N, C-alpha and C positions, 0 to 999 in steps of 0.2 A: 537510406538512398541503399538501393537495391547490392546485397553483398559482391557477386558475380562482377557484377558492373565496377565498384567501387574498385574493384583488385583488378580489371581489365586498366582501368583506368591510371593506377597506380603503376600497372607494369610500364601505362606509356609515357611516364616520368609526371604522372600527377601529387603536389602534395597537397597533402589533405589538413582539416581541420584538426582538434586532440580528439574530437568524437565520431573524427570519420563521415560529419553526413554532410561535406560541403569540399569543393577543392578550393584550396588558397591561390595557388598558379600551377603552371607548368613547371616552376626555375627560372625564369626571368622575371619576375615581377613588373619590369621599368617597362621594357620589351612590351611585353602585350600589354600595358596599359597604356601605350603610345599605339597598336595597332588599329587602339580602337576607331579615332578618327583616321588614320592613316594607312591601311590595313585592308585584308579579310581575316573575319576572325572567324572561329568554332568554340562552343564554351559549352559544356555536359551543365543543363539547367538539372537544378537541384530546390528540394522543399518545394514540387509541386505535384498535385496528382490529382483527381477524377473522381467523382462520382457519379455511377450513371444508371441513369433512367430508364426502367423498360415498361413496356407493359401496355395495354390498347389506352389505356388514360391517362399515360407519360404527359402528353402536351397540355391536357387540359388540364390536369394538374399542375406542373408547370408556371400555368402561366396564371393559377390561381393566386402563385406565391410570390415571384418575382418581378423587378419595373422594368422591364424589357416586355415587346411580343415578341414572342414564343415562334410564332405562327408565320414570324417572316425568315425563321433559321431552315435554310435545307441542308443538304451535304455537299454544296458547295460553297458555303459560309458558317462565319460565325459570326457571335454576338456577344456584348459584354452586359450584365445583368446585376443588377444590385439585388440581395436577400436581405430586408428591415424587419425592425423589431413596430410594435405597433406604436412607435414613437417616430416613423419615419430614420431612423438610423442604422446604419449600414452594421448586418450583422457579418458579412460576406458579400465580395466582388466576385464573382464568376465570369469566366470566358466560355461560353457553352457552343459546342457542337455536336452536331448530327449524324449519326451511322445509322442506317435503313430507319429502323426505328427507336431506333435510342437516341439519347441523348448523354453526351459526357459534360461533367459537370466540372468543369477545370478551377482550382483552387490551393491557396493555398496548404502543404500537410499539416499545420501546424492549428491549420482549423475544420479537418475531418472530420474529425469525433464529434466534435459539439454540432456542425453543422445537421451530419448525417440523422444524428439525435432529433433534432428538432424536427426535421424534413418529415421524419416516420411521422412525429407526434400529431402531423397532419393528414397526413392518409386515409385513415378512419378508411369507408369502404370502397374507394378509387382501386384501380385494376391496374398498381404500378408495384413496379419492385426500385428499390431504391440499393445499389451495392455499391464498395468500393473498388478501384484497380486494382489487378492484379500488382503482384510482388514483382512480374517480370516488368513491370512499363519502365521506359526511361525515356528522357528527353534532352533534344541535343539544340544548341540555336547556333546559327550561322549569319552571320553581317558585313556589309561591305559595299565599297563601291562596285565588286567586283562579282559581288554576287551572283546574279543571275544568272550570269554564263559558267561560271566553275562549278555552281551547283547544278544547273540546266546539264549539265555533263553528264552527271549520275542518276538525278529524277526527271523523267520525261517530259512530265505534265505539272512544272512549276503553278501553284497559285499566281494570277496576274495584279488583283486589287486587291487593296490592302483590305484584312478581313477576312479574304474570302481564303478556299481550301479545298484541296486537293489528298486525295488518296491513289497510294500507288506504291507494291509488293508490299502490304499491313503495314507499312506509314504514314501517319497522317501529318500533312505538311500545313500549317498555319502562316499565311503572311502578316508579319506583325506593322502597325506604325511605326517609322522612321525615319533618318537622314537619309542613310541611306538602304537600303535593299535589307530585309531583313525575317527570318524566317525561324519556324518551329518546328521541329521535327521530332513525332510521337509514337514510339511502335515499341515489342517488343527487342529483351536487348539483345536478341538473338538477328535482329535482323537491325538491329541500330550497329553493332559494334562493325561489324563490315562495310555497312556508309560512313563511318569516323575516320576507321582507317584509310576509305582513300578519298576521304576530304580534308584528311591533315596534309596533304600532299598541295593541298593549294589554301589553306587554312590554316593561320596561325592559333595554337590552342590559347585558351584563358582561363582563370579562374572564374567559378562559377556566378560569383557576385557581376563579374559584366557586365550579364546579361539582364542585373538589375541595374547597373546603369545607363546601359540601355534603352530599358523601360522609363527612366528618370528623362531622358534626355529627350523623350517620346512624348513625356507625360501624361502615360499611362499609367495610372495610379493602381495598390493592394491595399487591401484589408489584411493585416494580420493580429495577432492576439494581441497585441497591445492600443489596437484604437480600433479592438469591435465596441460600437454603438457610438463608434468620438464624434462620427461626421453623415450628415445628410448629405443623401447622391448630390445634389446640388454643388455644394463644395468643394467635390472631387472634380467638378467639372463633369461627372456625366452626361448633362442633358447638351453639353457640347459634343462631346465624342460619342454620343449613340449610347448612351448605356441608361437610357427612363424612355420610354416612352408613355405621351399625356392622351393617349388614344386610344387605350386598352382598358379593360376592365381593373376592379377591384382587386388587391394584392395588401398585405399589409404593413401599413404604413402612407397608402397611398394619400390616404387625405389630406396627409399632413407634408409630402412630397408636394404634390397637385397645389395647393394653399399657396404654397411657398412662391409657384410660376404663376402661378396667374392673379396673386393680389400680392405678393409680397415683394420684397425688395431683399435680395442676395446681399450680406453685410462683408461674408467671406468666402474666398476660394481659394483652391490651389493654386500655388506658383512653382518656378524652378529656381532656387539658391545656391549659390555655395559660399563656401564659409570655412574658416581655420577654427580648428580644435584639436587641444590636446588629449580630450576624453573622447571616446567612442558614443557620437551622439545616434543616437535610437528614436528607432519608431514613437510619437506620442508623445516628446519630446517638446512640453512648452517653449513658448519664443513671448518676448518681451520687448516692449518700448525702447527706442535708444536712449532717448535724454529720462528713463522711469527710475524712478531710486528702488530702493529696496521694498517697497510695497506695493511695486507696480504690478497692474493685474496683467495674466497674460493675454497677448492679444493673438496666439496661433498659437499651432502645432505643427511639428516634423508628421509624416506621411511614410515618406520612405526614405533611405538614406543611403550613400556608394561613396566607398573611396574613389579618391582622381588625384591623389598625388602624398606624398608623409603630409599628415594633419592635415591634409585639407580634404572637403568631401562636397559634392551634389546634393540635394533634396528637391525632393518633392514636398513642400509645405504649405497646409491652408493658416492663409493671414490674413486679416481685417482689412478688407479695402482700404478703407482711413490714412494704416500705417504703409499697407505698402507701396500707394501710391508715392508719397516721400522715401522706399528705401529705408525703412526709419524702423527695422528692427534690428535685435539681436538676440542669439542664441540665449547666453548668461549673463541676467542683471551686475556682474559682476566683472565682467568684460567687453567694455564698449566697445564692439566692432562689427558693424554694419551688414546683413548678409547682401551679396551682391545676387542682383535678382535678373533674371535670367527670361527672355520674351518667351512665351509658349511659339510652342511649332504650329498651335491655331488659331484661328479668330476665337474671338473670344466677346461675349457683349460687353456693349459701356452702361446700359442699364443698370447699374448696380452700386449700392452708396457706400 
C-alpha cells in the first residue's frame, strides 16, 4: 500500500493489519459488516495493481495472449480476460481497461512480478512496452442502494452499465457487477484523497476485505498465488460472465478451453458457499464429500474467502457438480458440517454432469 495513502487512512481512523498491507476496519467492525447489506459503504481496495501495455502492437500482442477478444474493449468498457498456460490452466485473471492507445491489465499485486516477466518473454519483436503501475496509484470502492445519487453528486459522468468505464479529473471509474450499484475508482493518491474526504460524509468506511466479500456475493472470481494453474476458465464461470471468447484467434491454452466448450462436459464449476470454521480458510484449500472417510478424495477447492461474522465465512468454491447438487460437501473431513450453497446471481447453463 502506498505509504502516504496508508498514513492518510490511519489518520482517518483506519486500523491496519500487522504488516500494513490491508485495512482491517475503521474501529467498528460489526457495524461495518452490517452496512454491507444495509447501507452505503466506501472501502480502500488493497492488494491490486495493473500492468500498462503500450505501443502500436499492444492490441495485437494482447489479443494473442488472453482468453477474451481485446478488440471489443474501448475507453468506455472494461473486460474480464484470463491468461492461461498451454494446458488451459489460469495463471492470472485480469480486468482490462483502455486509456488512449494504452491498456491497463488490472490484477492482484501478488501476481504482478511473475505475470509481467512471463508476458515480456513473448514480446519478441512486437512494438509493445509492458510496465507496472506507479506507486502513486490507489483504489477505492463504493457500494450501496443510494450509491448512484450520492456518488453522482461528486462524479458527473458515472458509468451506467455493468463493466462500463468513465474517466473524470484523472480518475477511472468502473462499474462492477453487484446486488447494489458498485463502483471502483482508480487514480493518483492526490486525486483520490480529497474525493475520499467528500464521500465519507455519505458512505460508511469499511475494511478492505469488504470489497472481496462484494466480489464473492457477485460471483466474480480472482486468481491469486495459491490458485495459479489450478482452474481452467470454465471452472470459474468465465464463459458465463463474458471472460472468454470462442470466436477469437489462438492464445495459450486455447485448444483445451475450446475443446471443453464444444465437445466436453463441465464436471465442476464455481459456486457461492457459506460455512463456519475455527481456522482461517485460504484459497486453494480442498473440499471433501460430507459422507466421505479419512481417505476421501477432494471434490473441489476454495477460490476466494471473506469473513461475514465471527468464525463464519462466505466463499467462492469450485465444486464437483454431482456433489454440489445435494449440498454434500464440507471443508474439513473431521468436521462433518455441510457447506451452505447460495444461488449464483446470474443464470448458469444446466448442461453439466
